[in-house]
C-alpha positions as CSV (number, residue, x, y, z in Angstrom):
1,M,-18.2,14.8,-11.7
2,M,-21.2,15.9,-13.8
3,A,-24.6,16.6,-12.1
4,N,-26.3,13.5,-13.3
5,E,-23.3,11.2,-13.2
6,P,-23.5,8.5,-10.5
7,Q,-21.0,8.7,-7.7
8,R,-18.3,6.1,-8.1
9,V,-17.6,4.2,-4.9
10,L,-14.8,1.6,-4.2
11,V,-15.6,-0.7,-1.3
12,V,-12.5,-2.6,-0.1
13,E,-14.0,-5.4,2.0
14,D,-12.9,-9.0,2.3
15,E,-16.1,-10.4,3.9
16,P,-18.3,-11.2,0.9
17,D,-21.6,-10.8,2.8
18,S,-20.6,-7.4,4.1
19,G,-19.4,-6.3,0.6
20,M,-22.7,-7.4,-1.0
21,A,-24.8,-5.6,1.7
22,I,-22.8,-2.4,1.3
23,R,-23.0,-2.6,-2.5
24,A,-26.8,-3.1,-2.4
25,L,-27.2,-0.1,0.0
26,L,-25.1,2.2,-2.1
27,E,-26.6,1.1,-5.4
28,G,-30.0,1.8,-3.9
29,R,-28.7,5.4,-3.5
30,G,-27.8,5.5,-7.2
31,C,-24.0,4.9,-6.8
32,Q,-21.8,3.0,-9.2
33,V,-20.1,0.5,-6.8
34,V,-17.1,-1.7,-7.2
35,V,-16.2,-4.2,-4.4
36,A,-12.7,-5.4,-4.0
37,A,-11.9,-8.3,-1.7
38,N,-8.3,-7.3,-1.0
39,A,-5.8,-4.5,-1.5
40,R,-4.3,-6.0,-4.7
41,D,-7.8,-6.2,-6.3
42,A,-8.6,-2.7,-5.2
43,F,-5.4,-1.2,-6.8
44,E,-6.1,-3.2,-10.0
45,R,-9.7,-1.9,-10.1
46,V,-8.5,1.7,-9.6
47,A,-6.0,1.2,-12.5
48,S,-8.6,-0.3,-14.9
49,E,-11.7,1.7,-14.1
50,P,-12.6,5.4,-13.6
51,F,-11.2,6.6,-10.3
52,P,-13.7,6.4,-7.5
53,S,-15.1,9.5,-5.9
54,I,-14.9,7.8,-2.5
55,I,-13.3,4.7,-1.0
56,F,-14.8,2.7,1.9
57,L,-11.9,0.7,3.4
58,D,-12.0,-2.2,5.8
59,L,-8.7,-2.2,7.8
60,A,-8.5,-6.0,8.2
61,L,-7.5,-7.1,4.7
62,P,-6.0,-10.5,3.9
63,D,-3.1,-9.3,1.8
64,M,-2.1,-5.9,3.2
65,D,-2.6,-4.0,6.4
66,G,-5.2,-1.3,6.1
67,D,-2.6,1.3,7.2
68,E,-0.4,0.2,4.4
69,F,-3.2,0.5,1.8
70,L,-4.1,3.9,3.1
71,R,-0.5,5.1,3.0
72,A,-0.2,3.9,-0.6
73,V,-3.4,5.7,-1.6
74,R,-2.1,8.9,0.1
75,Q,1.3,8.7,-1.7
76,D,-0.3,8.2,-5.2
77,P,-0.8,11.6,-6.8
78,R,-3.8,10.1,-8.8
79,L,-5.5,9.0,-5.6
80,E,-4.3,11.2,-2.8
81,H,-7.4,13.6,-3.1
82,I,-10.0,10.8,-2.8
83,P,-11.8,10.7,0.5
84,V,-11.3,7.4,2.4
85,V,-13.7,6.2,5.0
86,V,-12.3,3.5,7.3
87,M,-14.7,0.7,8.3
88,S,-13.3,-1.3,11.3
89,G,-14.1,-2.8,14.6
90,W,-10.5,-2.0,15.7
91,A,-9.4,0.8,17.9
92,R,-10.2,4.2,16.4
93,H,-6.8,5.2,15.1
94,I,-4.5,4.7,12.2
95,T,-0.8,4.4,12.9
96,P,1.0,6.6,12.0
97,P,-1.8,9.2,11.7
98,I,-2.9,9.3,8.1
99,P,-5.7,11.7,7.0
100,I,-9.1,10.0,6.6
101,A,-12.5,11.4,5.7
102,G,-14.5,9.4,8.2
103,W,-14.7,6.4,10.5
104,L,-17.4,3.7,10.6
105,P,-17.1,1.5,13.6
106,K,-18.1,-2.1,12.8
107,P,-20.8,-3.2,13.1
108,F,-22.6,-0.1,11.7
109,E,-26.1,0.6,10.6
110,G,-26.8,1.4,6.9
111,H,-28.0,5.0,7.8
112,Q,-24.5,5.7,9.2
113,L,-22.9,4.8,5.9
114,I,-25.4,6.9,4.0
115,E,-24.9,9.9,6.3
116,I,-21.1,9.8,5.6
117,L,-21.7,9.3,1.9
118,D,-24.0,12.3,1.8
119,R,-21.6,14.4,3.7
120,L,-18.7,13.6,1.4
121,S,-20.7,13.8,-1.9
122,P,-19.7,16.7,-4.1
123,K,-22.4,19.4,-3.9
124,D,-22.7,19.5,-7.7
125,A,-23.5,15.7,-7.8
126,A,-27.1,16.3,-6.7
127,V,-29.6,14.9,-9.1
128,A,-31.3,17.6,-11.1
129,P,-35.1,17.7,-10.8
130,G,-36.7,15.7,-13.5
């Protein structure tokens, strides 16, 4: 990712209000955000758009269990390196254990999402002084 290129974020969230709120928060930070309402939509977006630099994933999806989605991402050589942050009110584990970059227990505050985003942002993605 180039220094002035916006961070690309894929948000997989089936609750429209939550998806819009997360999009607004991330776009306010200069991110390019795509919201997918289900796993099928998320995989279609990844295939048709530039790969995201981070994925925020709700585990409770209508068409695929979050574990299955995460497993599919980790098995795809094009996606396996992308950090995935799980957003869920469920118990804090993925079965079987699958590597994730972070956990946001629902409900969460906007600053918690931003802290994780900042921690996972590539160091060279900082905006150059203007």
